[in-house]
MARKOL-938869 format. One record per residue: x, y negated, z of N, C-alpha, C, O in turn; residue in one letter. Coordinates in nm, 4 decimals. Layout:
BEGIN
ATOM    n_east   n_north      n_up   ca_east  ca_north     ca_up    c_east   c_north      c_up    o_east   o_north      o_up  tordo
ATOM         X         Y         Z         X         Y         Z         X         Y         Z         X         Y         Z      a
...
//
This chain:
BEGIN
ATOM    n_east   n_north      n_up   ca_east  ca_north     ca_up    c_east   c_north      c_up    o_east   o_north      o_up  tordo
ATOM    0.0848    0.1189    0.0115   -0.0127   -0.0001    0.0170    0.0821   -0.1304    0.0022    0.0421   -0.2305   -0.0571      x
ATOM    0.2056   -0.1222    0.0581    0.2859   -0.2330    0.0721    0.3415   -0.3026   -0.0843    0.3627   -0.4177   -0.1227      x
ATOM    0.3512   -0.1676   -0.1470    0.4101   -0.2022   -0.2671    0.2946   -0.2742   -0.3678    0.3321   -0.3568   -0.4510      x
ATOM    0.1863   -0.2465   -0.3582    0.0639   -0.3401   -0.4111    0.0505   -0.4524   -0.3911    0.0229   -0.5352   -0.4779      x
ATOM    0.0743   -0.4843   -0.2283    0.0869   -0.6122   -0.1781    0.1879   -0.7083   -0.2494    0.1665   -0.8244   -0.2840      x
ATOM    0.2995   -0.6371   -0.2636    0.4068   -0.7031   -0.3348    0.3957   -0.7570   -0.4449    0.4385   -0.8661   -0.4825      x
ATOM    0.3089   -0.6429   -0.5244    0.2929   -0.7017   -0.7073    0.1732   -0.7892   -0.6815    0.1753   -0.8885   -0.7542      x
ATOM    0.0789   -0.7842   -0.6082   -0.0393   -0.8975   -0.5890    0.0310   -1.0495   -0.5656    0.0009   -1.1530   -0.6250      x
ATOM    0.1335   -1.0314   -0.4613    0.1843   -1.1739   -0.4306    0.2758   -1.2092   -0.5331    0.2863   -1.3315   -0.5429      x
ATOM    0.3483   -1.1427   -0.6159    0.4201   -1.1891   -0.7275    0.3508   -1.2236   -0.8362    0.3956   -1.3062   -0.9158      x
ATOM    0.2273   -1.1613   -0.8528    0.1388   -1.1879   -0.9626    0.0859   -1.3340   -0.9159    0.0888   -1.4237   -1.0002      x
ATOM    0.0383   -1.3619   -0.7872   -0.0101   -1.4835   -0.7565    0.0943   -1.5976   -0.7848    0.0702   -1.7113   -0.8254      x
ATOM    0.2191   -1.5399   -0.7532    0.3349   -1.6551   -0.7845    0.3631   -1.6983   -0.9062    0.4059   -1.8116   -0.9282      x
ATOM    0.3417   -1.6123   -0.9933    0.3644   -1.6419   -1.1471    0.2367   -1.7072   -1.1736    0.2490   -1.8188   -1.2241      x
ATOM    0.1189   -1.6679   -1.1533   -0.0234   -1.7387   -1.1911    0.0048   -1.8899   -1.1437    0.0053   -1.9827   -1.2246      x
ATOM    0.0293   -1.9082   -0.9991    0.0713   -2.0414   -0.9594    0.1694   -2.1193   -1.0263    0.1629   -2.2421   -1.0316      x
ATOM    0.2483   -2.0605   -1.0710    0.3759   -2.1498   -1.1189    0.3406   -2.1913   -1.2867    0.4003   -2.2732   -1.3566      x
ATOM    0.2430   -2.1195   -1.3166    0.2088   -2.1321   -1.4682    0.0992   -2.2311   -1.4850    0.0955   -2.3014   -1.5859      x
ATOM    0.0060   -2.2404   -1.3874   -0.0765   -2.3297   -1.3764   -0.0352   -2.4772   -1.3134   -0.1049   -2.5774   -1.3289      x
ATOM    0.0683   -2.4748   -1.2524    0.1098   -2.6012   -1.1946    0.2561   -2.6088   -1.2560    0.3521   -2.5654   -1.1923      x
ATOM    0.2678   -2.6572   -1.3639    0.4191   -2.6776   -1.4300    0.4661   -2.8041   -1.3617    0.3906   -2.8933   -1.3230      x
ATOM    0.6038   -2.8036   -1.3501    0.6869   -2.8783   -1.2685    0.6941   -3.0058   -1.3442    0.7081   -2.9980   -1.4662      x
ATOM    0.6846   -3.1471   -1.2752    0.6847   -3.2706   -1.3471    0.8417   -3.3159   -1.3440    0.9255   -3.2827   -1.2602      x
ATOM    0.8571   -3.3901   -1.4435    0.9901   -3.4649   -1.4623    0.9622   -3.5915   -1.3994    0.9138   -3.6804   -1.4695      x
ATOM    0.9918   -3.6183   -1.2449    0.9573   -3.7547   -1.1990    1.0157   -3.8545   -1.2606    0.9541   -3.9504   -1.3073      x
ATOM    1.1482   -3.8380   -1.2655    1.2343   -3.9465   -1.3165    1.1912   -4.0017   -1.4672    1.2022   -4.1205   -1.4976      x
ATOM    1.1423   -3.9030   -1.5545    1.1156   -3.9279   -1.6778    0.9594   -4.0292   -1.6667    0.9383   -4.1319   -1.7312      x
ATOM    0.8635   -3.9632   -1.5650    0.7309   -4.0295   -1.5516    0.7545   -4.1633   -1.4941    0.6853   -4.2606   -1.5241      x
ATOM    0.8534   -4.1669   -1.4108    0.8982   -4.2975   -1.3397    0.9256   -4.4113   -1.4556    0.8684   -4.5202   -1.4603      x
ATOM    1.0110   -4.3702   -1.5350    1.0638   -4.4334   -1.6513    0.9643   -4.4995   -1.7422    0.9639   -4.6165   -1.7805      x
ATOM    0.8757   -4.3981   -1.7710    0.7639   -4.4155   -1.8634    0.6471   -4.5191   -1.7866    0.5921   -4.6000   -1.8614      x
ATOM    0.6161   -4.5194   -1.6726    0.5494   -4.6405   -1.6112    0.6164   -4.7655   -1.6158    0.5685   -4.8715   -1.6561      x
ATOM    0.7476   -4.7425   -1.5650    0.8303   -4.8779   -1.5864    0.8408   -4.9496   -1.7093    0.8583   -5.0714   -1.7123      x
ATOM    0.8306   -4.8777   -1.8110    0.8220   -4.9201   -1.9388    0.7041   -4.9895   -1.9996    0.6996   -5.0833   -2.0792      x
ATOM    0.6094   -4.9193   -1.9418    0.4523   -4.9763   -1.9249    0.4313   -5.1058   -1.8801    0.3855   -5.1972   -1.9487      x
ATOM    0.4667   -5.1129   -1.7596    0.4531   -5.2246   -1.6627    0.5386   -5.3466   -1.7479    0.4882   -5.4535   -1.7821      x
ATOM    0.6778   -5.3053   -1.7733    0.7531   -5.4168   -1.8288    0.6903   -5.4735   -1.9861    0.7114   -5.5854   -2.0328      x
ATOM    0.6261   -5.3868   -2.0369    0.5631   -5.4394   -2.1726    0.4057   -5.4934   -2.1500    0.3285   -5.5163   -2.2431      x
ATOM    0.3765   -5.5077   -2.0210    0.2317   -5.5590   -2.0085    0.2391   -5.7073   -2.0225    0.3489   -5.7622   -2.0129      x
ATOM    0.1108   -5.7888   -2.0486    0.1086   -5.9289   -2.0413    0.1300   -5.9944   -1.9128    0.1740   -6.1083   -1.8973      x
ATOM    0.0895   -5.8997   -1.8085    0.0915   -5.9571   -1.6485    0.2437   -5.9597   -1.6243    0.2870   -6.0530   -1.5568      x
ATOM    0.3244   -5.8731   -1.6692    0.4683   -5.8763   -1.6270    0.5162   -5.9908   -1.6906    0.5736   -6.0725   -1.6185      x
ATOM    0.5041   -6.0181   -1.8245    0.5344   -6.1285   -1.9166    0.5289   -6.2527   -1.8619    0.6198   -6.3356   -1.8587      x
ATOM    0.3824   -6.2655   -1.8050    0.3350   -6.3903   -1.7538    0.4277   -6.4189   -1.6089    0.4753   -6.5302   -1.5871      x
ATOM    0.4458   -6.3033   -1.5142    0.5046   -6.3457   -1.3816    0.6457   -6.3682   -1.4381    0.7016   -6.4627   -1.3824      x
ATOM    0.7144   -6.3115   -1.5275    0.8490   -6.3245   -1.5553    0.8826   -6.4723   -1.5999    0.9750   -6.5360   -1.5493      x
ATOM    0.7996   -6.5215   -1.6992    0.7874   -6.6672   -1.7577    0.7680   -6.7623   -1.6407    0.8247   -6.8707   -1.6540      x
ATOM    0.6929   -6.7415   -1.5185    0.6822   -6.8174   -1.3875    0.7926   -6.8222   -1.3083    0.8315   -6.9208   -1.2457      x
ATOM    0.8529   -6.6926   -1.3125    0.9693   -6.7068   -1.2228    1.1005   -6.7735   -1.2856    1.1859   -6.8284   -1.2159      x
ATOM    1.1072   -6.7627   -1.4282    1.2091   -6.8418   -1.4950    1.2022   -6.9616   -1.4559    1.3006   -7.0179   -1.4079      x
ATOM    1.0659   -7.0303   -1.4721    1.0656   -7.1624   -1.4778    1.0783   -7.2014   -1.3153    1.1195   -7.3146   -1.2900      x
ATOM    1.0506   -7.1282   -1.2243    1.0691   -7.1695   -1.0802    1.2266   -7.1625   -1.0632    1.2889   -7.2485   -1.0010      x
ATOM    1.2887   -7.0471   -1.1271    1.4437   -7.0824   -1.1064    1.4857   -7.1782   -1.1771    1.5553   -7.2530   -1.1084      x
ATOM    1.4750   -7.2157   -1.2960    1.5276   -7.3318   -1.3489    1.5072   -7.4627   -1.2726    1.5952   -7.5444   -1.2455      x
ATOM    1.3686   -7.4700   -1.2402    1.3229   -7.6054   -1.1606    1.4286   -7.5942   -1.0175    1.4705   -7.6996   -0.9696      x
ATOM    1.4627   -7.4769   -0.9620    1.5320   -7.4909   -0.8352    1.6696   -7.5276   -0.8806    1.7303   -7.6142   -0.8177      x
ATOM    1.7116   -7.4833   -0.9600    1.8752   -7.5106   -1.0155    1.8843   -7.6671   -1.0289    1.9854   -7.7296   -0.9968      x
ATOM    1.7710   -7.7248   -1.0784    1.7739   -7.8850   -1.1074    1.6963   -7.9499   -0.9849    1.6629   -8.0683   -0.9892      x
ATOM    1.6729   -7.8817   -0.8931    1.6129   -7.9732   -0.7810    1.6830   -8.0531   -0.7104    1.8033   -8.0309   -0.6962      x
ATOM    1.6270   -8.1536   -0.6566    1.6919   -8.2324   -0.5486    1.7169   -8.1579   -0.4168    1.8305   -8.1569   -0.3692      x
ATOM    1.6261   -8.1025   -0.3627    1.6127   -8.0259   -0.2548    1.7462   -7.9152   -0.2769    1.8189   -7.8934   -0.1800      x
ATOM    1.7664   -7.8647   -0.3753    1.8856   -7.7927   -0.3999    2.0127   -7.8697   -0.3574    2.0916   -7.8315   -0.2710      x
ATOM    2.0211   -7.9728   -0.4231    2.1491   -8.0779   -0.4148    2.1681   -8.1036   -0.2454    2.2763   -8.1075   -0.1868      x
ATOM    2.0482   -8.1178   -0.1912    2.0667   -8.1639   -0.0300    2.1250   -8.0354    0.0453    2.2160   -8.0393    0.1282      x
ATOM    2.0556   -7.9179    0.0014    2.0689   -7.8118    0.0811    2.2362   -7.7697    0.0517    2.2959   -7.7230    0.1487      x
ATOM    2.2887   -7.7799   -0.0373    2.4040   -7.7463   -0.1068    2.5172   -7.8569   -0.0470    2.6360   -7.8273   -0.0340      x
ATOM    2.4644   -7.9810   -0.0151    2.5606   -8.0982    0.0437    2.5423   -8.0734    0.1833    2.6437   -8.1038    0.2460      x
ATOM    2.4604   -8.0343    0.2465    2.4554   -7.9868    0.4107    2.5530   -7.8763    0.4212    2.6473   -7.8744    0.5004      x
ATOM    2.5210   -7.7765    0.3283    2.5855   -7.6461    0.3700    2.7501   -7.6762    0.3316    2.8368   -7.6147    0.3937      x
ATOM    2.7774   -7.7489    0.2530    2.9312   -7.7581    0.2340    2.9994   -7.8609    0.3336    3.1210   -7.8789    0.3280      x
ATOM    2.9227   -7.9253    0.4212    2.9506   -8.0282    0.5299    2.9840   -7.9248    0.6500    3.0757   -7.9585    0.7250      x
ATOM    2.9192   -7.8043    0.6747    2.9468   -7.7332    0.7731    3.0824   -7.7042    0.7964    3.1494   -7.6954    0.6935      x
ATOM    3.1505   -7.6844    0.9182    3.2810   -7.6443    0.9377    3.3015   -7.4967    0.9281    3.4138   -7.4488    0.9436      x
//
């Protein structure tokens, strides 16, 4: 009887592995990242971030912060 149980468990394991294929997580993550980066929402957020960065580089506040930071001992 134990031989029959062993064969049943082996058959269950094979059936389980066939019905649940292994996923390539890294490939799936890369695909989702490409979809997100190609979306209009990502483009809009990236454009806003670039404008804010450019404004910060030219801002009066940045010059004041840099002046104060350079005066510290």
